[in-house]
C-alpha positions in Angstrom: 91.4 100.5 65.4 92.7 101.4 69.5 91.5 106.1 70.0 93.7 105.3 72.6 97.5 107.4 72.4 100.5 105.4 72.8 101.1 107.1 77.0 97.6 105.6 78.2 99.3 102.2 78.6 102.7 103.4 78.5 102.0 105.5 81.9 100.0 102.5 83.7 103.3 100.3 82.9 105.1 102.3 84.8 102.8 102.7 87.4 103.4 98.6 87.6 107.0 99.1 88.0 107.2 101.2 90.1 104.5 99.9 92.4 106.3 96.4 92.2 110.4 98.5 92.8 107.7 99.6 96.0 107.0 96.2 97.2 109.9 94.3 96.8 111.9 97.8 99.6 109.3 97.2 101.5 109.1 93.6 101.9 113.4 93.0 101.9 112.5 95.3 105.0 110.4 93.5 106.1 111.3 90.3 105.7 115.7 91.4 106.7 115.2 93.5 110.4 111.3 92.7 110.7 110.0 95.7 108.9 108.1 98.6 110.7 104.9 101.1 109.8 106.7 102.0 106.9 107.6 99.5 105.5 104.4 98.3 105.6 102.7 101.0 104.7 104.6 100.9 101.0 104.7 97.4 100.6 100.9 97.7 101.1 100.7 101.2 98.7 103.3 99.4 95.9 100.8 96.2 95.7 98.1 98.9 95.5 99.9 101.1 92.4 100.2 97.6 90.9 96.4 96.6 90.5 95.3 99.3 89.8 97.7 100.3 87.2 96.6 96.8 85.9 93.1 97.6 86.0 93.3 100.0 84.0 95.7 98.1 81.7 92.7 95.3 81.4 90.2 98.0 81.6 91.5 100.6 78.0 92.3 96.8 76.3 89.0 95.3 76.7 87.3 99.3 75.9 89.5 99.7 72.9 88.0 95.5 71.2 84.2 97.4 70.3 
């Protein structure tokens, strides 16, 4: 039985969605306009947020199986 609050799953999910939006916007800027430092930074930031959010969900699911 999981002792985590539903927010423990909702918040990382929202972070993943936000990260995907940032990454898509950055990739779009890079593809359409050649990008720039800002486009690369928010692409990298978006992908990092997706990875961290997925890691939080993965760790929480792994620890709740005990």
